[in-house]
C-alpha positions in Angstrom: 0.0 0.0 0.0 2.8 2.6 0.7 4.1 2.1 -2.8 0.6 2.8 -4.2 0.4 6.0 -2.1 3.8 7.1 -3.4 2.7 6.4 -7.0 -0.5 8.3 -6.6 1.3 11.3 -5.0 3.9 11.3 -7.9 1.0 11.3 -10.4 -0.6 14.3 -8.6 2.6 16.2 -8.8 3.0 15.5 -12.5 0.0 17.4 -13.8 -0.7 17.5 -17.5 -1.1 20.9 -19.1 -3.6 21.2 -22.0 -3.2 23.9 -24.6 -6.0 25.2 -26.8 -4.9 22.8 -29.6 -5.2 19.8 -27.2 -8.7 21.0 -26.1 -9.7 21.3 -29.8 -8.5 17.8 -30.5 -10.4 16.4 -27.5 -13.6 18.3 -28.4 -13.4 17.1 -32.0 -12.9 13.5 -30.9 -15.8 13.8 -28.4 -18.2 15.3 -31.0 -17.3 12.5 -33.5 -18.0 9.9 -30.9 -21.4 11.4 -30.2 -22.3 11.3 -33.9 -21.2 7.7 -34.4 -22.2 6.1 -31.1 -25.7 7.6 -30.6 -24.7 8.8 -27.1 -26.3 11.9 -25.6 -23.2 13.1 -23.8 -19.6 12.2 -23.3 -17.0 13.5 -20.8 -13.3 13.1 -20.1 -12.5 13.0 -16.3 -9.3 12.5 -14.5 -9.0 9.8 -11.9 -9.0 12.5 -9.1 -12.5 13.5 -10.2 -11.9 16.6 -12.2 -13.8 17.3 -15.4 -11.4 17.8 -18.3 -13.9 18.1 -21.2 -17.5 17.5 -22.0 -19.7 17.5 -25.1 -23.4 16.7 -25.7 -26.6 17.3 -23.8 -26.2 18.5 -20.3 -27.0 15.9 -17.7 -29.7 16.6 -15.1 -27.1 16.8 -12.4 -23.9 18.9 -11.9 -21.2 17.7 -14.3 -18.5 18.2 -11.6 -20.5 15.9 -9.3 -20.8 13.3 -12.0 -17.0 13.5 -12.6 -16.2 13.1 -8.9 -18.6 10.2 -8.5 -17.4 8.4 -11.6 -13.8 8.7 -10.4 -14.8 7.3 -7.0 -16.6 4.4 -8.7 -13.5 3.6 -10.7 -11.3 3.8 -7.6 -13.5 1.2 -5.9 -13.5 -0.9 -9.1 -9.7 -0.8 -9.1 -9.7 -2.4 -5.6 -12.2 -5.0 -6.7 -9.9 -5.8 -9.7 -7.0 -6.3 -7.4 -9.0 -8.7 -5.2 -9.6 -10.9 -8.2 -6.0 -10.7 -9.5 -6.3 -8.0 -12.1 -4.3 -4.7 -12.1 -7.4 -2.8 -13.4 -10.7 -3.2 -15.0 -10.7 -1.1 -18.1 -14.4 -0.6 -18.6 -17.6 -0.3 -16.5 -21.2 -0.1 -17.7 -24.5 0.4 -16.0 -28.0 0.4 -17.5 -31.2 1.8 -16.1 -34.7 1.8 -17.6 -34.1 4.9 -19.8 -30.4 5.7 -19.6 -27.1 3.8 -19.6 -23.5 4.8 -18.9 -20.3 3.3 -20.2 -16.9 4.2 -18.7 -13.5 3.5 -20.1 -10.1 3.9 -18.4 -7.6 5.6 -20.6 -4.1 5.1 -19.3 -3.5 5.4 -15.6 -5.2 8.7 -14.9 -8.1 9.4 -17.3 -11.6 8.2 -17.8 -14.0 8.6 -20.6 -17.7 8.6 -19.7 -20.5 8.2 -22.2 -24.2 8.6 -21.3 -26.7 7.1 -23.9 -30.3 6.1 -24.2 -31.1 2.5 -23.1 -32.5 2.0 -26.7 -28.9 2.4 -28.1 -27.0 -0.9 -28.3 -24.4 -1.0 -25.5 -22.0 -3.0 -27.7 -22.0 -0.2 -30.3 -21.2 2.4 -27.6 -18.4 0.1 -26.3 -16.9 -0.3 -29.8 -16.9 3.4 -30.5 -15.6 4.1 -26.9 -12.6 2.0 -27.8 -11.9 4.1 -30.9 -12.4 7.3 -28.8 -10.0 5.9 -26.1 -7.3 5.6 -28.7 -7.8 9.1 -30.0 -7.8 10.6 -26.5 -4.7 8.5 -25.5 -2.8 10.1 -28.4 -3.8 13.6 -27.2 -2.8 12.7 -23.6 0.5 11.2 -24.7 1.3 14.4 -26.6 0.5 16.6 -23.6 2.5 14.4 -21.3 5.5 14.4 -23.6 5.3 18.2 -24.0 5.2 18.6 -20.2 8.2 16.3 -19.8 10.2 18.1 -22.5 9.6 21.6 -21.2 7.4 22.5 -18.3 5.3 25.6 -19.1 6.9 28.7 -17.8 5.6 32.3 -17.5 7.2 35.0 -19.6 9.8 37.1 -17.7 7.6 40.2 -17.9 4.5 38.4 -16.7 5.0 39.4 -13.0 5.4 43.0 -13.8 2.5 43.1 -16.3 0.2 41.3 -13.8 1.3 43.8 -11.0 0.6 46.7 -13.3 -2.9 45.3 -14.2 -3.7 44.8 -10.6 -2.5 48.3 -9.7 -4.7 49.7 -12.4 -7.7 47.7 -11.2 -7.3 48.2 -7.4 -5.0 51.1 -7.1 -1.4 51.0 -5.9 -1.8 49.1 -2.7 
């Protein structure tokens, strides 16, 4: 367990930074998934429960709450997987009378969550979720490589410019 805690802490410290181009690629992939799979909404969530991106019809509840609950469900599922001798379970699906949900683990830190009508075939959603997972994994890999190559840094004049803007806004405090 201590090794697992150390790995989780290391992942928290190694945050991914998404640029506008990354967000555009993610949004395009999510929109394509919605068209092909017949889902009503799809989201990308990190395993800590933060909403990264979302497309489609807004769910009845708060998207941030959904993200946190999905991450919690996957954390529990990860423990179940270990109890039965697996490192992880990659997917999880639930179906209600009218709505269904399909979740896919993408790498060690990201989840994709699709909500779709129960009338849509779950196998079709699962198949297109696999395609989406590959597209998203490519974007995440690019972001991770970029953050390893050169962590984002602020321009040297940023501090002075920010101070000037704050002074203009609030007066010279």
